[in-house]
VOGU-3710 file (C-alpha; in Angstrom, 3 decimals, decimal comma):
1> mglqiyntls> -189,489/75,954/-89,277  -186,790/74,555/-91,512  -184,725/71,533/-90,593  -182,641/71,999/-87,433  -179,753/69,597/-86,735  -177,824/69,234/-83,493  -174,219/69,743/-84,516  -171,772/68,019/-82,180  -169,117/70,468/-83,340  -171,007/73,499/-82,002
11> askeefvpln> -172,946/71,598/-79,297  -176,138/73,293/-80,483  -178,976/72,979/-82,942  -178,310/74,748/-86,207  -180,420/75,428/-89,251  -179,478/72,925/-91,916  -178,255/74,658/-95,061  -176,562/72,299/-97,532  -173,610/73,482/-99,562  -175,566/73,010/-102,796
21> pwevriyvcg> -179,308/73,758/-102,957  -181,446/70,614/-102,637  -178,410/68,356/-102,652  -177,030/66,640/-99,541  -173,818/64,647/-99,165  -173,524/62,363/-96,126  -170,751/60,106/-94,872  -171,413/57,632/-92,049  -168,732/55,462/-90,490  -169,549/51,821/-91,079
31> vtvydsshig> -168,583/48,632/-89,304  -165,234/46,916/-88,853  -165,905/43,514/-90,368  -164,298/41,106/-87,910  -167,494/39,759/-86,301  -171,283/39,730/-86,552  -173,020/43,101/-86,284  -174,932/43,639/-83,042  -177,861/45,799/-81,952  -175,543/48,661/-81,061
41> haralltfdv> -174,606/48,767/-84,730  -178,289/48,463/-85,601  -179,118/51,640/-83,690  -176,576/53,645/-85,674  -177,620/52,034/-88,951  -181,308/52,756/-88,380  -180,635/56,281/-87,119  -178,891/57,329/-90,296  -181,248/55,346/-92,504  -184,029/57,589/-91,164
51> vyrylrfvgy> -181,921/60,711/-91,751  -181,384/59,502/-95,324  -185,071/58,705/-95,814  -186,338/61,965/-94,342  -184,029/64,138/-96,415  -185,328/62,370/-99,521  -188,890/62,726/-98,212  -188,595/66,524/-98,117  -187,111/66,616/-101,615  -183,317/66,555/-101,322
61> rvtfvrnftd> -181,079/64,607/-103,692  -178,934/62,636/-101,275  -175,559/61,010/-101,845  -175,128/58,637/-98,914  -171,791/56,926/-98,303  -171,087/54,283/-95,642  -167,748/52,511/-95,529  -166,372/49,142/-94,492  -163,196/48,945/-92,436  -161,951/45,682/-93,914
71> lddkiidrar> -158,465/45,671/-92,380  -157,384/46,421/-88,824  -155,872/44,717/-85,776  -159,113/42,913/-84,855  -159,455/41,417/-88,326  -155,807/40,345/-88,277  -156,254/38,706/-84,859  -159,410/36,895/-86,003  -157,673/35,582/-89,106  -154,797/34,249/-86,995
81> qegttcdaia> -157,176/32,559/-84,562  -159,005/30,807/-87,405  -155,951/30,083/-89,515  -157,301/31,962/-92,507  -156,750/35,262/-94,326  -157,934/38,780/-93,530  -159,666/38,856/-96,915  -161,655/35,747/-95,998  -162,710/37,188/-92,628  -163,724/40,498/-94,203
91> aryigefnrd> -165,645/38,836/-97,039  -167,553/36,631/-94,578  -168,721/39,482/-92,385  -169,390/41,898/-95,243  -171,730/39,251/-96,667  -173,367/38,845/-93,277  -173,670/42,619/-92,888  -175,360/42,915/-96,283  -177,914/40,289/-95,266  -178,530/42,143/-91,991
101> skalgllppa> -178,958/45,434/-93,859  -181,529/43,930/-96,179  -183,394/42,342/-93,263  -183,451/45,691/-91,434  -184,902/47,394/-94,498  -182,033/49,855/-94,929  -181,847/51,939/-98,076  -178,641/51,034/-99,934  -175,930/53,714/-99,915  -174,744/55,294/-103,131
111> hepkatehia> -171,245/54,024/-102,286  -169,903/51,443/-99,822  -166,126/51,836/-100,100  -163,673/49,406/-98,547  -160,443/50,668/-97,023  -158,297/48,085/-98,834  -159,563/49,340/-102,200  -158,434/52,920/-101,487  -154,760/52,533/-100,585  -153,684/54,964/-103,330
121> eiialirrle> -155,955/57,696/-101,967  -154,748/57,039/-98,424  -151,086/57,252/-99,432  -151,758/60,492/-101,355  -153,381/62,046/-98,274  -150,447/61,065/-96,041  -147,981/62,468/-98,582  -149,879/65,771/-98,578  -149,672/65,882/-94,780  -145,920/65,249/-95,004
131> ekgmayqidg> -145,530/68,145/-97,409  -147,268/70,406/-94,910  -145,112/69,254/-92,027  -148,032/67,412/-90,421  -146,635/63,869/-90,522  -143,393/62,276/-89,364  -141,848/58,856/-89,941  -140,252/56,496/-87,447  -139,064/53,014/-88,466  -141,591/52,672/-91,290
141> dvffpverfp> -144,506/54,051/-89,234  -145,955/57,484/-90,006  -147,616/59,570/-87,286  -149,719/62,728/-87,160  -148,274/65,299/-84,716  -151,303/66,522/-82,804  -149,602/69,661/-81,518  -149,282/70,849/-85,136  -153,056/71,130/-85,445  -154,288/74,025/-83,247
151> gygklsrrnl> -157,943/72,957/-83,349  -157,362/69,485/-81,934  -160,064/68,639/-79,393  -162,722/70,992/-80,787  -165,198/68,209/-81,563  -164,932/66,466/-78,187  -164,328/69,828/-76,436  -161,211/68,656/-74,626  -157,917/70,448/-74,362  -154,551/68,824/-74,980
161> geleagarie> -153,676/68,751/-71,291  -156,808/66,811/-70,416  -156,291/64,439/-73,308  -152,676/63,708/-72,425  -153,650/63,056/-68,801  -156,576/60,731/-69,327  -157,248/59,748/-72,944  -157,363/56,132/-74,071  -154,534/56,110/-76,586  -152,019/53,680/-77,992
171> vderkrspld> -148,805/53,517/-75,968  -145,732/53,967/-78,142  -142,669/55,601/-76,610  -141,283/56,437/-80,051  -143,960/59,069/-80,647  -143,253/62,744/-80,015  -146,468/62,949/-77,985  -148,699/60,206/-76,543  -151,589/61,756/-78,502  -149,947/61,412/-81,914
181> falwkgskeg> -151,761/58,793/-83,967  -150,710/56,435/-86,731  -151,352/57,324/-90,347  -149,364/54,378/-91,688  -148,128/51,236/-89,919  -144,978/49,438/-91,023  -145,394/45,800/-91,989  -145,162/43,106/-89,330  -144,683/39,417/-89,996  -147,855/37,688/-91,133
191> epwwespwgk> -149,800/40,919/-91,732  -151,156/42,194/-95,055  -149,085/44,984/-96,576  -148,870/47,396/-99,480  -145,900/49,189/-100,984  -145,597/52,828/-99,952  -143,021/55,643/-99,838  -142,311/54,529/-96,252  -141,876/50,862/-97,048  -144,264/47,949/-96,846
201> grpgwhvecs> -147,203/48,545/-94,515  -150,883/49,290/-94,084  -152,992/52,351/-93,250  -154,037/53,450/-89,784  -157,741/53,381/-88,971  -158,494/57,096/-88,853  -156,951/58,035/-92,183  -159,154/55,550/-94,066  -162,358/57,549/-93,562  -160,723/60,873/-94,414
211> amstkylgqp> -159,491/59,499/-97,728  -162,709/57,702/-98,669  -165,149/60,452/-97,664  -163,177/63,065/-99,606  -162,977/60,866/-102,692  -166,735/60,331/-102,937  -168,093/63,556/-101,474  -165,376/66,185/-101,776  -164,299/68,421/-98,901  -166,204/69,869/-97,237
221> fdihgggldl> -169,377/67,784/-97,419  -172,620/68,300/-95,541  -173,071/65,687/-92,799  -170,710/63,270/-91,080  -172,361/60,702/-88,826  -171,641/57,849/-86,473  -172,056/56,597/-82,933  -171,173/58,746/-79,925  -168,227/56,449/-79,215  -166,558/57,712/-82,405
231> vfphheneia> -166,340/61,365/-81,345  -162,951/60,712/-79,747  -160,563/59,692/-81,027  -161,802/58,658/-84,473  -163,727/61,725/-85,611  -161,403/64,084/-83,784  -158,508/62,564/-85,711  -160,391/62,687/-88,998  -160,869/66,421/-88,542  -157,198/66,963/-87,686
241> qsegafarpl> -155,761/65,112/-90,658  -158,359/66,292/-93,214  -158,286/69,937/-92,207  -154,535/69,739/-91,740  -154,176/68,514/-95,318  -156,605/70,862/-97,064  -157,051/73,837/-94,682  -160,833/73,667/-94,912  -163,554/71,839/-92,927  -164,125/68,151/-93,519
251> arywmhngfl> -167,851/68,264/-92,784  -170,224/71,052/-91,778  -172,571/69,098/-89,493  -171,488/66,281/-87,185  -174,229/63,941/-85,971  -173,834/61,207/-83,341  -176,361/58,734/-82,001  -176,426/57,916/-78,280  -175,195/54,826/-76,494  -177,202/51,622/-76,172
261> ninrekmsks> -177,248/49,711/-72,878  -178,766/46,328/-72,093  -180,939/46,306/-68,972  -179,053/49,357/-67,651  -175,628/47,768/-68,248  -173,093/48,543/-70,943  -172,902/45,918/-73,674  -169,833/43,745/-73,289  -168,744/40,215/-74,150  -167,681/39,613/-70,543
271> lgniftiqei> -171,260/40,223/-69,369  -172,666/38,089/-72,180  -175,226/40,755/-73,094  -174,306/41,425/-76,711  -177,113/40,423/-79,071  -176,453/40,187/-82,781  -178,858/41,605/-85,325  -179,509/38,075/-86,545  -180,478/36,889/-83,049  -182,953/39,732/-82,594
281> laareaealr> -184,535/39,364/-86,027  -184,944/35,630/-85,520  -187,361/36,463/-82,697  -188,928/39,769/-83,767  -190,017/41,624/-86,883  -187,385/44,017/-88,228  -189,822/46,925/-88,122  -190,361/46,274/-84,418  -186,663/46,942/-83,794  -186,859/50,069/-85,955
291> hyflsshyrs> -189,925/51,314/-84,072  -188,258/50,549/-80,749  -185,210/52,664/-81,573  -187,210/55,494/-83,138  -189,407/55,801/-80,049  -186,376/57,399/-78,344  -184,526/60,395/-79,719  -181,423/59,338/-81,592  -179,122/61,394/-79,346  -180,523/59,995/-76,098
301> pldfsaqgle> -179,004/56,986/-74,340  -181,295/53,989/-74,695  -181,754/50,992/-72,445  -182,639/47,944/-74,506  -185,100/45,412/-73,108  -186,972/42,412/-74,490  -190,237/43,741/-73,041  -189,823/47,066/-74,812  -189,175/45,319/-78,107  -192,274/43,158/-77,645
311> eaersvgriy> -194,373/46,267/-77,055  -192,860/47,860/-80,154  -193,894/44,854/-82,239  -197,475/45,202/-81,030  -197,377/48,904/-81,936  -196,146/48,180/-85,444  -198,900/45,610/-85,766  -201,499/48,284/-84,930  -200,280/50,468/-87,792  -200,561/47,568/-90,230
321> etmdrveqat> -203,973/46,532/-88,882  -205,252/50,081/-89,355  -203,966/50,276/-92,918  -205,503/46,875/-93,606  -208,879/48,157/-92,385  -208,558/51,277/-94,539  -207,729/49,262/-97,646  -210,785/47,105/-97,097  -213,026/50,140/-96,544  -211,870/52,414/-99,373
331> aspdsatpds> -211,204/52,063/-103,068  -207,569/52,531/-104,145  -206,275/54,412/-101,074  -202,751/54,352/-102,576  -203,877/56,727/-105,349  -205,283/59,327/-102,937  -203,597/62,683/-102,360  -202,035/62,687/-98,866  -203,608/65,070/-96,368  -201,324/68,134/-96,442
341> tlleafrqem> -202,116/69,201/-92,869  -200,905/65,881/-91,503  -197,755/65,948/-93,612  -196,933/69,457/-92,439  -197,381/68,424/-88,802  -195,029/65,506/-89,432  -192,439/67,781/-91,012  -192,587/70,142/-88,044  -191,763/67,302/-85,667  -188,996/65,829/-87,812
351> nddfntprai> -187,491/69,236/-88,545  -186,662/69,494/-84,853  -183,446/67,480/-85,123  -185,202/64,369/-86,480  -187,534/64,112/-83,480  -188,783/60,616/-84,221  -190,516/60,108/-80,818  -192,846/63,031/-81,594  -193,280/61,817/-85,172  -194,196/58,339/-83,898
361> alifeevrsl> -196,679/59,894/-81,470  -198,256/61,814/-84,356  -198,574/58,603/-86,370  -200,395/56,886/-83,517  -202,706/59,833/-83,004  -203,716/59,338/-86,620  -204,006/55,553/-86,180  -206,514/56,137/-83,376  -208,368/58,749/-85,413  -208,644/56,486/-88,466
371> nrlldedkte> -209,937/53,623/-86,372  -212,624/55,861/-84,852  -213,735/56,895/-88,337  -213,799/53,274/-89,461  -215,779/52,242/-86,377  -218,328/54,958/-87,186  -218,369/53,975/-90,876  -217,244/57,474/-91,925  -215,177/57,294/-95,095  -215,099/60,939/-96,242
381> glagraaalk> -211,484/62,109/-96,354  -210,346/58,715/-95,101  -208,194/57,844/-98,116  -206,238/61,120/-97,983  -205,540/60,731/-94,291  -204,489/57,122/-94,770  -202,203/58,166/-97,635  -200,572/60,723/-95,334  -200,153/58,089/-92,621  -198,463/55,803/-95,127
391> amaealgllq> -196,145/58,578/-96,346  -195,140/59,469/-92,788  -194,520/55,848/-91,863  -192,488/55,205/-95,000  -190,331/58,271/-94,271  -189,332/56,457/-91,074  -188,875/53,113/-92,806  -192,113/51,629/-91,476  -194,875/50,025/-93,573  -192,319/48,392/-95,854
401> rsppvflksr> -194,684/45,529/-96,683  -198,314/45,281/-97,650  -200,588/44,942/-94,596  -201,877/41,422/-95,464  -198,330/40,116/-96,000  -197,021/41,633/-92,763  -199,978/40,507/-90,658  -199,812/36,961/-92,022  -196,066/36,790/-91,335  -196,472/38,177/-87,830
411> rqrwiekqgl> -199,289/35,777/-87,027  -197,374/32,764/-88,342  -194,248/33,738/-86,380  -196,323/34,082/-83,209  -198,088/30,741/-83,735  -194,767/28,935/-84,178  -193,253/30,664/-81,146  -196,197/29,591/-78,967  -196,018/26,004/-80,223  -199,580/26,255/-81,533
421> seagieelia> -201,198/25,676/-84,882  -203,641/27,810/-86,824  -205,923/24,807/-87,102  -205,953/24,439/-83,300  -206,896/28,098/-82,843  -209,640/27,854/-85,462  -210,965/24,763/-83,703  -211,305/26,662/-80,405  -213,074/29,505/-82,217  -215,457/26,992/-83,821
431> lrdrarrekr> -216,214/25,500/-80,384  -216,973/28,980/-79,049  -219,230/29,769/-82,025  -221,107/26,513/-81,414  -221,496/27,299/-77,714  -222,926/30,720/-78,602  -225,405/29,215/-81,066  -226,519/26,770/-78,381  -226,746/29,641/-75,852  -224,058/28,142/-73,620
441> yqeadrirek> -222,694/31,615/-72,997  -220,626/30,687/-69,951  -218,718/28,123/-72,032  -218,342/30,629/-74,905  -216,900/33,199/-72,479  -214,536/30,607/-71,014  -213,110/29,845/-74,478  -212,808/33,547/-75,273  -210,912/34,109/-72,017  -208,649/31,154/-72,770
451> lgemgialed> -207,828/32,602/-76,182  -207,264/36,001/-74,570  -204,726/34,481/-72,170  -202,954/33,095/-75,214  -202,741/36,639/-76,642  -205,594/36,310/-79,126  -208,369/38,865/-79,540  -211,671/37,869/-81,179  -213,894/40,084/-83,282  -217,423/39,007/-84,134
461> tpggtvwklr> -218,352/40,258/-87,610  -221,361/39,662/-89,906  -219,145/37,273/-91,856  -218,157/35,290/-88,783  -215,579/35,430/-85,979  -212,080/36,578/-86,880  -209,032/36,646/-84,649  -205,941/38,754/-84,357  -203,024/39,164/-81,978  -203,442/41,573/-79,116
//
């Protein structure tokens, strides 16, 4: 089975056929840089990082574009509150976002355009819409007349009557219809502005992505992605203005990741349940967060919990521990040819609309199998299977570090979190070893149980007792 993608536009899975053989062009809506990125952003970022990685894994040349919205009402409000400039606010949070992206292990996009650097392209697009009778000006503002685009609502599958009755839209009595949206906003006192045919002003939000995606990818391109919250109005409006301007599709496949809740409640500042990426990564390994998200299908709603993330970190640790055992048992496992049967099974799971939960399950089936072989001291075919496991994990963005480095980091983080010291743990292990030598087995068991309650598992080897986290 070839790759199947759920297309929001058709509300069905479709065979993925790129416009150009073995070349894929993707545009994903990025963040508005007025505040720190949170775990809701992280889910979208990791979802499309895996799409990017998997397409490269199967052999596609991928041009991946993710933008920054570096000017909008929220940025303007933040700058006013802090008595600084919009440029300063945007620069601060773009820098923070870049640090978060690196910490999450995201592959860098081919292009990361900023809206403020593409004013010429935005103005050109609005002018084209004017020429086609699909834009009108009022007092320096330019609006898109929704009724002029017959396909409006096809992405969100809503008709104009429903939208006019209940949509969340900007109230402006000057507009011909409540659904009409701003392409250009006339300058207000204290706001950034650019010269335009309609006077001083700035672009509307929706038109930014249409202009930037078309510049870097052409129109149409293959995949447009983002969170489910962007289907309406943002992506619906992108389709209207882009197709209205050029009379051809903007993108062929529309992908949207599901919502993220916190303990069964929607994230909101009023509830105090918004966690930034930095806060999460200060407590947990980045790959634990990746594993946690990938254990649910990207389109499914996900309820975030601290317990689930803790379990995900233990699971990631098991993959690293297994690879560490393999590397100690085999010579140069990295140079082995990956087991083709395992890779094909992985492709079959991922080809079903990037079914990462099934792919993760396959990885752990192989983790258990490799550990059984290692326990039985059977090394035939081990390197090839381990190479396949590594390739599968890397296609999901896991196993980004060497096993010894990861395990040492994880252990040190855990020790610090528990307020312990490695020397103190080693001292308890030495006391247990002494009790065993002196045949004080009850005391040795008591120490082992104490370490177990602390989350430490002991393994008695010919070279002595070693410990690891449960």
